[in-house]
C-alpha positions in Angstrom: 0.4 -18.3 7.9 -2.3 -16.4 9.7 -2.3 -13.5 7.3 -2.8 -15.6 4.2 0.2 -14.4 2.3 1.3 -16.9 -0.6 -11.5 5.4 -7.2 -11.7 8.4 -6.1 -9.0 11.0 -6.4 -8.0 12.8 -3.2 -6.0 15.9 -2.4 -2.7 15.5 -0.6 -4.2 17.0 2.5 -6.8 14.2 2.7 -4.2 11.3 2.8 -3.2 9.8 6.2 0.3 10.5 7.3 2.4 7.4 7.3 5.2 5.6 9.1 7.8 3.7 7.1 10.3 1.0 8.0 13.5 0.9 6.0 14.2 -2.9 5.5 17.8 -2.1 4.4 18.9 0.4 7.0 16.5 -0.5 9.8 15.2 3.1 10.3 11.7 4.0 11.3 10.5 7.2 9.6 7.4 9.3 10.1 6.2 11.0 7.0 3.8 14.0 7.2 2.5 16.3 4.5 2.9 20.0 5.2 1.1 22.7 3.3 3.3 25.6 2.3 2.4 29.2 2.0 1.7 28.8 -1.7 -0.8 26.1 -1.0 1.2 23.2 -2.3 1.8 20.0 -0.2 5.3 18.8 0.6 6.6 15.7 2.4 8.3 16.1 5.8 10.2 13.1 7.1 11.4 12.5 10.7 13.4 9.6 12.1 11.8 7.9 15.1 14.0 5.9 17.6 13.2 2.3 18.4 11.3 1.8 21.7 8.2 3.7 20.7 4.8 2.3 21.2 1.7 2.4 19.0 -1.9 1.1 19.1 -2.7 -1.0 16.0 -6.1 -1.7 14.4 -5.3 -5.3 13.7 -9.0 -6.3 13.5 -9.3 -4.1 10.3 -5.9 -4.5 8.8 -5.8 -5.3 5.1 -3.7 -7.8 3.1 -3.2 -8.1 -0.7 -0.8 -6.6 -3.2 1.3 -3.5 -3.5 3.4 -2.1 -6.4 5.5 1.1 -6.8 6.1 0.5 -10.5 4.1 3.7 -11.4 6.0 5.8 -8.9 3.1 5.8 -6.5 1.7 3.0 -4.2 -0.8 0.9 -6.0 -2.8 -1.1 -3.5 -5.1 -4.1 -4.2 -6.2 -5.0 -0.8 -9.0 -6.9 1.1 -9.9 -7.0 4.7 -8.0 -9.7 6.6 -10.0 -12.9 6.5 -11.5 -12.2 3.1 -10.5 -14.1 0.0 -7.3 -12.7 -1.5 -7.6 -11.0 -4.9 -5.6 -12.2 -7.9 -2.1 -10.8 -8.3 -2.6 -7.7 -10.6 0.8 -7.8 -12.2 4.3 -9.2 -11.9 5.4 -5.9 -10.3 3.0 -6.4 -7.4 4.2 -8.0 -4.2 2.3 -9.4 -1.2 1.7 -6.7 1.3 -0.3 -5.5 4.4 -1.8 -2.2 5.4 -3.0 -1.1 8.8 -4.0 2.0 10.7 -2.0 2.8 13.9 -1.7 5.6 16.5 1.7 6.3 17.9 1.8 7.2 21.6 2.0 10.9 22.0 0.3 11.7 18.7 -3.3 12.9 18.3 -4.2 11.2 15.0 -3.7 8.0 13.0 -1.0 7.0 10.6 -0.9 4.3 7.9 1.7 1.5 8.1 2.2 -0.8 5.1 5.0 -3.0 3.7 5.8 -5.6 1.2 9.3 -6.8 2.2 9.3 -10.5 3.2 11.4 -9.8 6.2 8.7 -7.4 7.5 5.8 -9.7 6.4 7.2 -12.5 8.5 7.3 -10.3 11.6 3.8 -9.0 11.1 2.5 -12.5 10.6 3.9 -13.6 14.0 2.5 -10.4 15.5 -0.9 -11.3 14.2 -0.6 -14.8 15.7 0.1 -13.2 19.1 -2.9 -10.9 18.6 -5.2 -13.8 17.9 -3.9 -15.8 20.9 -4.5 -12.8 23.3 -7.6 -11.4 21.7 -10.3 -13.3 23.6 -8.8 -12.3 26.9 -9.0 -8.6 25.9 -12.4 -8.3 24.4 -13.3 -4.8 23.3 -9.6 -3.6 23.4 -6.9 -3.2 20.8 -3.2 -4.1 21.2 -0.4 -1.7 22.1 2.8 -2.7 20.2 6.3 -1.8 21.1 8.9 -1.4 18.3 12.2 -2.7 19.6 15.7 -2.5 18.0 15.6 -4.0 14.5 17.4 -7.3 13.9 19.9 -8.0 11.2 18.9 -10.7 8.8 21.6 -12.4 6.7 20.7 -14.2 3.4 22.9 -16.0 0.9 22.5 -15.1 -2.8 24.4 -15.8 -6.0 26.1 -12.5 -5.4 27.1 -13.4 -1.9 25.8 -12.6 1.5 23.0 -10.0 1.7 22.0 -8.2 4.9 18.6 -6.8 5.7 16.9 -5.3 8.7 13.7 -6.7 10.3 11.5 -4.9 12.8 11.0 -6.3 16.3 7.3 -6.0 17.2 5.5 -7.4 20.2 2.2 -6.7 22.0 2.9 -5.3 25.4 -0.5 -4.1 26.5 -4.2 -3.8 25.5 -6.2 -0.6 25.8 -9.6 0.8 24.9 -9.7 1.9 21.3 -8.3 5.5 21.4 -10.5 8.2 19.8 -7.5 9.2 17.8 -7.7 5.9 15.9 -11.0 7.0 14.2 -10.2 10.7 13.9 -9.6 10.3 10.2 -12.9 8.6 9.2 -13.8 5.0 8.6 -11.5 2.2 7.4 -11.6 2.0 3.6 -13.8 -0.6 2.0 -11.8 -3.6 0.9 -11.5 -4.5 -2.8 -13.5 -7.6 -3.4 -12.1 -8.8 -6.7 -9.4 -7.9 -9.2 -11.6 -5.8 -11.4 -13.0 -3.7 -8.6 -11.6 -0.2 -7.9 -8.3 -0.2 -5.9 -8.9 0.3 -2.2 -8.5 4.1 -1.6 -5.9 5.6 0.7 -7.0 5.7 4.4 -8.5 9.2 4.4 -8.0 11.9 7.0 -10.5 14.4 8.3 -9.8 18.1 9.2 -7.5 18.7 12.2 -10.5 20.0 14.2 -11.8 16.5 14.4 -8.6 15.2 16.0 -8.5 14.9 19.8 -5.8 16.5 22.0 -2.4 14.9 22.0 -0.4 13.4 24.9 0.7 10.0 25.8 -2.0 7.5 25.0 -0.7 4.3 26.4 
């Protein structure tokens, strides 16, 4: 498989907004943090319909391990192509993390997942990326998220159904300024005892370019 699957505290306002994929229901959800009048940060979620496009920084995506056992995401990641770190615990699952920019938005989001149905799709997406990369030097891929597919699996409890995203590269573009509006990609964790790779950090809104369709 191409992806090789087998710390500093930050305020809520410094963390990149994310996009989530529900591997059971097949929903895409944008999650933003909104600061209330009292200064506290709250999560705001919005469904996004299939068919949207996003630019993805596949060159700098990370792979490794992810656990939600503590109630918060615990990433142990390395830059793709580097040696994988040891599995931190039984609760950790193989995962990826990448920075993306959705068309029409003016800043980056973080997309990560650990479900096997999603890992398989992203693994194939990365194969397409590597096959087309040399013909698109200096550019990054634009990916379209199609209608999710239903995956059926047999278990001792009977048939289980999951949803898998449908992702394909449909274009290549110059790296949008919005991709880097939130600072540099976090340094990878080089070994199991190193600090966990921090969340992809965001810069103040003033550093973000104007919105509009990007691709």
